C-alpha positions as semicolon CSV with decimal commas, in nm:
position;residue;x (nm);y (nm);z (nm)
1;M;9,297;-1,441;-3,056
2;A;8,988;-1,572;-2,875
3;D;8,662;-1,383;-2,890
4;K;8,575;-1,198;-2,574
5;P;8,267;-1,349;-2,405
6;K;7,961;-1,128;-2,425
7;A;7,861;-0,960;-2,102
8;R;7,529;-1,082;-1,972
9;R;7,271;-0,812;-1,933
10;V;7,098;-0,825;-1,598
11;A;6,730;-0,751;-1,640
12;E;6,585;-0,489;-1,411
13;P;6,287;-0,615;-1,214
14;A;5,952;-0,502;-1,351
15;V;5,805;-0,243;-1,119
16;A;5,439;-0,147;-1,118
17;R;5,262;0,108;-0,908
18;K;4,976;-0,052;-0,710
19;N;4,701;0,103;-0,505
20;M;4,577;-0,134;-0,235
21;D;4,365;-0,118;0,076
22;M;4,576;-0,261;0,357
23;D;4,542;-0,317;0,729
24;V;4,759;-0,039;0,872
25;N;4,836;-0,233;1,191
26;K;4,957;-0,536;0,993
27;L;5,170;-0,317;0,770
28;D;5,324;-0,135;1,068
29;T;5,394;-0,465;1,242
30;A;5,549;-0,616;0,927
31;R;5,761;-0,305;0,872
32;R;5,892;-0,327;1,230
33;I;5,959;-0,703;1,213
34;L;6,134;-0,676;0,877
35;G;6,332;-0,367;0,972
36;A;6,197;-0,182;0,669
37;R;6,210;0,197;0,651
38;T;5,909;0,238;0,422
39;D;5,579;0,065;0,351
40;T;5,701;-0,025;0,002
41;E;6,017;-0,182;0,142
42;A;5,810;-0,376;0,398
43;V;5,579;-0,517;0,130
44;D;5,875;-0,602;-0,096
45;R;6,056;-0,783;0,186
46;A;5,739;-0,967;0,285
47;L;5,693;-1,085;-0,074
48;D;6,058;-1,198;-0,085
49;Y;5,994;-1,394;0,235
50;V;5,686;-1,569;0,094
51;I;5,870;-1,659;-0,228
52;S;6,168;-1,791;-0,032
53;E;5,943;-1,994;0,199
54;N;5,770;-2,149;-0,103
55;R;6,107;-2,251;-0,251
56;E;6,208;-2,409;0,080
57;I;5,882;-2,603;0,109
58;T;5,915;-2,719;-0,252
59;A;6,270;-2,839;-0,181
60;L;6,154;-3,022;0,133
61;D;5,871;-3,184;-0,061
62;R;6,123;-3,299;-0,323
63;L;6,356;-3,433;-0,052
64;Y;6,063;-3,624;0,098
65;E;5,979;-3,773;-0,242
66;L;6,340;-3,889;-0,279
67;G;6,328;-4,071;0,053
68;G;6,394;-3,791;0,297
69;L;6,671;-3,787;0,549
70;A;6,788;-4,069;0,772
71;D;6,548;-4,125;1,061
72;V;6,784;-4,070;1,354
73;Y;6,506;-4,156;1,600
74;G;6,433;-4,492;1,442
75;S;6,056;-4,488;1,463
76;V;5,934;-4,146;1,362
77;E;5,810;-4,097;1,007
78;P;5,920;-3,755;0,878
79;P;5,620;-3,526;0,830
80;R;5,550;-3,403;0,481
81;A;5,600;-3,031;0,438
82;T;5,280;-2,861;0,334
83;R;5,196;-2,529;0,188
84;R;4,973;-2,307;0,395
85;K;4,644;-2,237;0,230
86;T;4,470;-1,914;0,307
87;K;4,107;-1,832;0,252
88;R;4,044;-1,573;-0,012
89;P;3,799;-1,302;0,078
90;S;3,463;-1,343;-0,095
């Protein structure tokens, strides 16, 4: 009789309580755009969005390095995807 495969344990995400000063108008706007019911949900969804966007840009950069896609227009060089850099407050 074959051994039963072990069930994989799914790790719970680490959760930490944070106290931050935030622009209330930005948070309200983000909550509305993201359809979030709470501030915490809005911030969590916004972070998911940023992480997802970074993965997409990384994949596009990799595709570019491998030669990109066929140039269907014949003369246009595909632009390189770039990460947005933001200024950090001093």
